[in-house]
C-alpha positions as CSV (number, residue, x, y, z in Angstrom):
1,M,0.1,-0.1,-0.1
2,T,1.2,3.4,-0.8
3,F,0.1,6.5,1.0
4,A,-0.5,9.9,-0.8
5,S,1.6,11.6,2.2
6,A,3.0,10.6,5.5
7,A,0.8,8.5,7.5
8,T,0.7,9.6,11.2
9,C,-0.7,6.6,12.6
10,P,-1.2,3.8,9.8
11,D,-3.2,0.9,11.1
12,I,-3.4,-1.7,8.2
13,R,-5.1,-5.1,8.6
14,I,-5.9,-8.0,6.5
15,L,-9.0,-10.2,7.4
16,E,-9.9,-13.3,5.6
17,Y,-13.3,-15.1,6.5
18,S,-14.7,-18.3,4.9
19,G,-18.6,-19.3,4.6
20,A,-19.8,-16.2,3.0
21,D,-22.4,-16.6,0.2
22,P,-20.2,-16.2,-3.0
23,N,-22.9,-14.9,-4.9
24,N,-24.2,-12.0,-2.3
25,P,-21.5,-12.0,0.3
26,V,-22.8,-8.2,1.6
27,D,-26.3,-8.0,3.2
28,V,-26.4,-4.5,3.8
29,T,-24.3,-1.4,4.3
30,A,-24.0,2.1,6.1
31,A,-21.9,5.1,5.8
32,N,-21.3,8.4,6.5
33,S,-18.5,11.4,6.5
34,G,-18.5,14.3,8.6
35,N,-16.5,16.6,10.9
36,S,-17.3,16.1,14.5
37,G,-15.8,14.5,17.4
38,I,-18.1,11.4,17.2
39,S,-18.1,8.8,14.3
40,Y,-21.4,7.7,13.4
41,S,-22.2,5.3,10.2
42,G,-25.8,5.3,10.6
43,S,-27.7,2.3,11.2
44,A,-28.0,-0.9,9.2
45,T,-30.5,-3.6,9.9
46,T,-29.1,-7.1,8.8
47,T,-31.6,-10.0,7.6
48,N,-29.7,-12.8,9.1
49,A,-29.0,-13.3,12.7
50,N,-25.4,-14.5,12.0
51,D,-24.1,-11.8,9.7
52,L,-20.5,-10.5,10.2
53,I,-20.6,-7.0,11.2
54,F,-17.7,-5.1,9.9
55,G,-16.8,-1.4,10.8
56,A,-13.9,0.7,9.8
57,N,-13.2,4.4,10.7
58,L,-10.6,7.0,9.1
59,V,-9.9,9.9,11.6
60,L,-7.3,12.7,11.1
61,T,-6.5,12.5,15.1
62,A,-6.8,9.8,17.5
63,T,-9.7,7.1,17.7
64,M,-10.9,6.4,21.2
65,G,-13.0,3.3,21.4
66,P,-13.9,0.3,23.7
67,A,-9.7,-0.1,24.5
68,A,-7.6,2.8,25.7
69,A,-5.7,4.9,23.3
70,L,-2.4,3.6,22.2
71,P,0.9,5.1,23.8
72,N,1.6,7.1,20.9
73,G,-1.6,8.7,20.9
74,C,-2.6,7.0,17.5
């Protein structure tokens, strides 16, 4: 991967899953963009009780979530 500019706190993850429907692997999506202290993608109601929920977040400062921030502030 090549970044257009220096990445302050790159966090790149590669995930692999098995058992997804090969013809229709995505059930529903939600997305949003904005400029605030809170990330919110909007709601997404799945049609299957066992769906895999995948979320991603891009911020310009630090992301605070269920775990404490990393020691370097990223």
